[in-house]
C-alpha positions, 0 to 999 in steps of 0.5 A: 454517459459520463454523468450517468456513470458517476450517478450510478457509481454514487448510488452503488456506493451509497447502497454499499455504505448503507449495507455496511452500516447495517452489517457493522452492527451485527457482523463484519464491514470488511466482508461486505466491501470485499464481496462488492469488489469486481471479480478480477480483484477478488481473484487475487484475494488468495495472493494478497490476503486483503481480509486477513491483512487489513484485520491484522492491521486493525483497519476499521470504519471511521479511521483516518488512514494514510495509504502509501503508493495507492497507484491504480487504486487496488487497496484504495477501492477497498479502503474508501467504502470501508472507512466510510463517511466518518473516515479519511483516506490520505494517499501519499506518493514518492517525492517527485525528485525521486522518480528521475532516479529510476532512469526509465520514466518518460518526461511526460510521466515525470511531468504528471507526477508534479500534480499527482496529489491533485489528480489522484485526489480527484480520481479517487473522489470521481470513482467513489463519489462523495459518500465514502471517506474524505480524501486527501494526498501528499508526496513524501517530503511535503506533508503539511502540519495540518496532518500532524497527529491526526492519523490512526494508521499508515499502510506501507504495502510493497512501498518500502523497497524503493525508499530504502533503495534510494535512502543513500541518495536523498534520505527518502526512507528516513524522511518518509518515516519521520513524516509518518511518525509526525502524522500518527496519533499517540499509539497509532500504527504502521502496517507493512507488507513487503517482499522479504529477502532471506536473512542470509542474503547479501546486503547489496542484493537485499537493498531494495533495488531487487524488490526484497528487503530483510526483515531484520532491516525493516525492524531495525529501521522502524525501531530507530525511527521511533516505532515498536514492533507489536505484531508479525504475521505469516499470512502473506508468506509464500514458501514457493518463492525462494529468491536467490541472489540475482532474482528480481521480484518482478520476475513473478506474477503479475509482472513476469518482467523477465519472461519475455516471449518464453512461455515455459519460463512464464509458466514456471514463475506463474506456478510460484505465484506472487512474492513471499512477503513479511507482514509486520505491525508497528506502534508509534512510540510517544 
């Protein structure tokens, strides 16, 4: 059964890539990839705006892209066939020694993180066969020199808040941005989608621990790390999400972390939808 599954998966991807190659000459490769995703993924397009986001960031077939925190593969499953056999997708995770600082991960989960780069690479290859983009991975703080200057774009999609949260306890954000700067080609880009806090919120609340960051903080941090803001879009803003001091982003869909068995509260948060998010594009300054 397992061999049949992977054989069918590889055949499916080969046919998809063939259709993308034909479509790319006369239309939009991204449309073909998005249309091929499972229904449960497509159901979230209205919240995640995948087409608009990846188009805004300029992601195209043949690129080498770093995806931060690929997790279960929601964007990974879009990027691998989109980048295609001439492209490469490099996953990157938080540094291993950052995870214990959350104080809620079990020991077996922490142990698995030690081999994350290997297991994630194998998983991505297993799900997409060998016909999509080449795959690699590393944890922030351990990027090797062979990546230097090879990357077209880096995607930091809902990945900055925890790096910022623990910056004063290990320099995780500054280390990640240093590696991203090294990895990018001249004029390479960084695409950021991040839960956005009101500018009048306190810095203590908007430090990343509640999921939200101020746009001014992100822009100044990126500027100090050697990047120039070249694009700012409202495609991922949600006016219904008006976070206040004390709110956490995980109160909203899909987590509903604060609702418990309170169905009325869950319905209230479901009506808001997913978080309001800034969408920023930066260019590496050389």
